[in-house]
Each structure stands twice: as C-alpha cells, then as structure tokens.
C-alpha positions as CSV (number, residue, x, y, z in Angstrom):
1,M,95.1,91.8,121.4
2,S,93.8,94.4,118.2
3,E,94.6,96.1,115.8
4,L,95.0,99.5,117.9
5,H,97.6,97.8,120.1
6,L,99.6,96.4,117.2
7,E,99.8,99.7,115.6
8,V,101.2,101.3,118.7
9,I,103.7,98.8,118.8
10,C,104.9,99.3,115.3
11,E,105.4,102.9,116.5
12,R,107.5,102.1,119.3
13,I,109.4,99.7,117.4
14,S,109.7,102.5,114.6
15,H,110.4,105.7,117.0
16,E,112.1,104.3,119.9
17,Y,114.5,101.6,118.7
18,K,114.9,103.3,115.3
19,I,114.2,99.9,112.9
20,Q,112.5,99.7,109.7
21,L,108.8,97.8,109.9
22,D,107.2,96.2,106.5
23,V,103.5,96.3,108.1
24,G,100.8,94.4,105.8
25,K,97.4,92.8,106.4
26,P,97.8,89.0,108.0
27,E,97.8,86.4,105.6
28,V,95.5,83.4,105.0
29,I,97.2,80.0,104.6
30,Y,95.0,78.3,101.8
31,V,95.6,74.5,101.3
32,E,94.2,72.0,98.2
33,T,93.3,68.8,98.7
34,I,91.5,65.8,96.9
35,R,88.1,64.8,96.8
36,K,87.6,61.6,95.1
37,Q,90.3,58.3,93.8
38,A,92.1,58.6,90.4
39,E,95.1,57.2,89.2
40,A,97.8,58.5,86.6
41,E,101.1,57.5,85.0
42,G,104.1,59.5,84.4
43,K,107.1,59.2,82.1
44,Y,110.6,60.7,82.2
45,I,112.8,59.4,78.9
46,R,115.7,62.1,78.0
47,E,118.4,60.6,75.3
48,T,121.5,61.9,75.2
49,G,124.6,61.8,73.4
50,G,125.8,59.2,76.4
51,R,124.1,57.9,78.7
52,G,119.7,58.4,79.0
53,Q,117.5,58.6,81.5
54,Y,114.3,56.4,82.2
55,A,111.6,56.0,84.9
56,H,107.9,55.6,84.6
57,V,105.7,55.8,87.0
58,K,102.0,54.7,88.3
59,L,100.3,56.2,91.0
60,R,96.7,56.4,92.4
61,L,95.7,58.8,94.9
62,E,93.0,58.6,97.1
63,P,91.6,61.0,99.6
64,R,91.6,60.8,103.1
65,E,90.1,62.4,106.3
66,P,90.6,65.8,107.1
67,G,93.4,66.7,109.5
68,S,94.8,62.8,108.7
69,G,98.0,64.2,106.4
70,Y,99.6,62.4,103.6
71,Q,100.0,58.5,103.7
72,F,102.8,57.1,101.2
73,V,102.0,53.2,100.3
74,D,104.2,51.1,98.3
75,E,102.1,48.3,96.0
76,I,104.6,47.2,94.1
77,T,105.4,43.8,93.1
78,E,107.4,41.4,91.1
79,G,110.2,43.9,91.1
80,A,108.2,46.4,88.7
81,V,110.2,49.3,90.0
82,S,114.0,48.7,92.3
83,P,113.4,49.1,95.8
84,E,115.8,52.0,96.0
85,F,113.9,53.9,93.7
86,V,110.9,53.8,95.9
87,E,111.4,56.8,98.4
88,P,112.8,59.0,95.2
89,V,109.3,58.5,94.1
90,N,108.0,59.3,97.5
91,S,110.3,62.6,97.9
92,G,108.8,63.8,94.3
93,I,105.2,63.2,95.1
94,Q,105.6,65.6,98.2
95,E,108.0,68.0,96.8
96,A,104.9,68.2,93.8
97,M,102.4,68.7,97.0
98,K,103.8,71.5,97.7
99,G,102.7,73.6,94.5
100,G,99.1,71.8,94.4
101,V,97.6,71.8,90.8
102,L,94.9,74.9,91.3
103,A,96.7,77.8,92.5
104,G,99.9,76.8,94.7
105,H,98.8,76.0,97.7
106,E,99.6,73.1,99.5
107,M,97.5,69.9,99.1
108,V,97.1,68.0,102.3
109,D,95.0,64.6,103.3
110,L,96.0,62.5,101.0
111,R,97.0,59.1,100.0
112,A,99.5,58.2,97.5
113,V,99.6,54.4,96.5
114,L,102.7,53.4,94.2
115,Y,101.4,50.4,92.5
116,D,103.3,49.4,89.4
117,G,106.1,51.3,87.3
118,A,109.3,50.1,85.0
119,Y,112.8,51.4,85.0
120,H,116.2,50.4,83.5
121,V,119.2,49.2,84.9
122,A,121.5,51.7,83.0
123,D,119.5,54.8,82.3
124,S,117.4,54.9,85.7
125,N,118.3,56.4,88.4
126,E,116.8,58.9,92.3
127,M,116.5,61.8,90.2
128,T,114.5,60.5,87.3
129,F,112.4,58.9,89.7
130,K,111.5,61.8,91.3
131,I,110.8,64.0,88.4
132,A,108.8,60.8,87.0
133,A,106.6,60.7,90.5
134,S,106.2,64.6,90.2
135,I,104.7,64.2,87.0
136,A,102.3,61.3,87.9
137,F,101.1,63.2,91.0
138,K,99.9,66.0,89.3
139,E,98.1,64.1,86.8
140,A,96.2,62.1,89.3
141,A,95.4,65.5,91.5
142,R,94.0,67.0,88.5
143,K,91.6,63.7,88.3
144,A,90.6,64.0,91.2
145,S,88.5,66.6,91.5
146,P,91.0,69.0,93.6
147,V,89.8,71.8,95.7
148,I,90.8,74.6,97.8
149,M,90.3,74.9,101.3
150,E,90.1,77.7,103.3
151,P,90.5,77.8,106.9
152,V,87.2,78.3,109.0
153,M,87.1,80.2,112.9
154,S,84.6,79.8,115.7
155,V,83.5,82.8,117.1
156,D,81.6,84.0,120.1
157,V,80.3,87.1,120.2
158,V,79.0,88.8,123.3
159,T,77.1,91.8,123.2
160,P,73.7,93.4,124.9
161,E,70.9,92.4,123.7
162,D,70.3,96.0,121.6
163,F,72.6,95.1,119.1
164,V,71.7,91.5,118.2
165,S,70.6,91.9,115.0
166,S,73.6,94.2,114.2
167,I,75.9,91.5,115.1
168,M,74.1,88.9,113.3
169,G,73.9,90.9,110.5
170,D,77.3,91.6,109.7
171,L,78.3,88.2,110.2
172,S,76.0,86.8,108.2
173,L,77.6,89.4,105.1
174,R,81.5,87.5,106.3
175,R,79.9,84.5,105.2
176,G,79.4,83.3,108.6
177,R,76.9,80.9,109.6
178,I,75.3,81.3,112.8
179,E,75.4,78.4,115.6
180,G,73.6,79.1,118.6
181,M,72.7,81.9,121.1
182,E,72.8,82.1,124.5
183,H,71.2,84.7,127.5
184,R,73.6,85.8,129.9
185,A,72.5,88.3,132.8
186,G,71.3,91.2,130.2
187,L,73.9,89.9,127.6
188,Q,73.9,87.4,124.6
189,L,76.5,85.3,124.3
190,I,76.3,84.6,120.0
191,T,78.2,81.6,118.5
192,A,78.9,81.5,114.9
193,I,81.6,79.9,112.0
194,A,82.9,82.2,109.4
195,P,86.0,81.8,107.3
196,L,89.2,83.3,108.5
197,A,89.5,85.5,105.5
198,E,86.2,87.6,106.0
199,M,87.1,88.2,109.7
200,L,90.3,90.0,109.8
201,G,89.4,93.4,111.3
202,Y,86.2,91.8,112.9
203,A,87.1,93.2,116.5
204,T,87.3,97.2,115.4
205,H,84.0,97.0,113.5
206,M,82.5,95.0,116.0
207,R,83.1,97.5,118.2
208,S,82.3,100.0,116.1
209,I,78.1,99.2,115.4
210,T,77.9,98.3,119.1
211,E,79.4,101.3,121.2
212,G,82.5,99.2,122.1
213,R,79.9,97.4,123.8
214,A,80.2,94.1,123.1
215,E,83.5,92.0,123.5
216,C,84.7,88.5,120.6
217,S,87.1,86.0,120.7
218,M,88.0,83.5,117.5
219,H,89.7,80.8,117.7
220,F,90.8,78.0,114.8
221,A,88.0,75.6,113.8
222,H,88.8,73.5,110.9
223,Y,89.0,74.1,106.5
224,Q,86.1,73.7,104.3
225,A,86.4,73.9,100.1
226,T,85.9,77.6,99.2
227,P,82.5,78.6,97.7
228,R,83.5,78.1,94.1
229,T,85.4,74.9,93.3
230,G,88.2,75.8,91.3
231,E,89.1,79.1,92.1
232,S,91.7,80.7,94.3
233,G,90.1,81.7,97.6
234,A,92.2,83.8,98.0
235,E,91.6,86.2,94.9
236,E,87.8,85.8,95.8
237,A,88.7,87.2,99.3
238,G,91.2,90.1,98.3
239,V,94.3,88.0,100.3
240,T,97.0,86.7,99.8
241,A,97.8,83.0,100.6
242,N,100.7,82.1,102.5
243,R,102.3,79.8,100.4
244,P,106.1,79.8,101.7
245,K,104.5,78.8,105.6
246,G,102.0,76.6,104.9
247,P,101.8,73.6,106.5
248,T,104.0,70.6,105.3
249,A,102.7,67.5,103.6
250,G,103.6,65.3,106.0
251,S,101.7,67.1,108.8
252,G,98.1,67.6,107.9
253,F,97.0,71.3,107.9
254,A,97.1,73.8,110.0
255,A,96.0,77.6,110.3
256,A,96.6,80.6,112.4
257,K,94.8,81.0,115.7
258,L,93.2,84.3,116.6
259,D,92.6,84.4,120.4
260,A,90.7,86.7,122.5
261,E,90.1,90.1,120.6
262,S,92.4,89.8,117.9
263,E,93.2,89.5,113.8
C-alpha cells in the first residue's frame, strides 16, 4: 500500500523466514514505436566451401494506432519469396522488435509488410530469411522516425484547501499536467496526468508536504513520447528500463498499474 508497508514486509521476510531479499527501485517499462512509413531491404549472403546461404527481403513499416499491437502482412506476388519462408520472415521481425533500435526497448504498434524479395532453391532456408528479415526491419525502423514511449499515470489527489498550491507545484515539477479540480466538502480533488518515472515514491512525499492529511491514487493511463525524442527516457528519468519483462510483440503495450496509495 505504501513504501512503509513494503519495508515492514521485507523486514518480516528477512528476520522471521530468514530469506535473503534483493530490494531495489521499481522498474519502469519503456517501449519504442515508429511515427512514419519507411521501407528497407535486407540481404543475407554467405559463401562457404560447399552449400551457400542466401535470402533477400524487402519490408515496409507503417505506424499503427496506440494499443493496436503488431501486424504482419504478406504482399508477395508471383513467387518472389517461397511461401515456406514467409513465416520465418515474420518470426525474424518479431525477434528484432524485442531489441528496438534506439535504446533496447521492445517495439510496439506497427505494421510490417513483406512486399518483395528473392530466394535460391538450393541456398535458402528458414534461418537465412529470419536473419534477412531482422536486417531489413532494423534498417526500416531507423528510417521511420522511431521514438521512445513512457508510461503515463492518471493521478487523483484529495487534499485540504491549504495544500492545493503545494500539491499542484509538486506535480508540475514531476512533469505532471493538471486535468481538473473539484470541490468536495472542504477538500479539493486534483486530477492530473504524470509520467510513472517521476511518480515513484510520490505517496510518501505527498504525505510529508501535506502533514499526512492528503490521499492519492494512481492508475495507468497511456504511453506517450519521452521529452527528448531519440534518447533513452530511462536514462533521463534516472530509472532502469525493465527490458526482459516488457510487453510481447503481438500484444500492444502494457505498464505496471499502481492502485490506491501505491508505487
């Protein structure tokens, strides 16, 4: 429910159950996406003493609506790429999406269109097309105006009138945007939108500046571009991106939800 509750629970686990804990800051999940259409091709050619390796893939990337996830479209005509290699192309793209192109964050909300390519009957296989697709995807993504997206929280603060200015000033310092205010029986309900990276530890700080008389709740609202396009929002915010636990390529995006009085 708060940082104090977590500290008490950690102490109990450590002393009562003798379990060693690795405790650190919460990790924020950043993602990457694209903002415009772009095309690129990827070739994988290797000559060995015996059998060679060959694959040629041409891709077009297109941005999709936030939350719509990943989509793969096969527009191959006249057998430019054998049907057996289409799915490996899709797999190669999804694997490349996991590493992003800016700061290693998962890429989301885009459409990948396979519109051309080439193969050799003897030298092509599934692995060569996965590699060629990965090369084409990363090249196209770099051309498609990529951006890092950060999770944004909807924040509700109920505070006495005396502390309204302090709450609003503190939220502004946290890159928050006030959405509205509502009077409730001598109290004020302040509604705001603020980046999750700036809200870690907010409940404890809010109580300290309001003498423990204010309450807050937060829940995930949406993702938005970080302030400096092309740079790591994780580094700017001073937190570590949770890369291994990011959303899957086909599921759109997700963020940890912080419910009432939680971080």
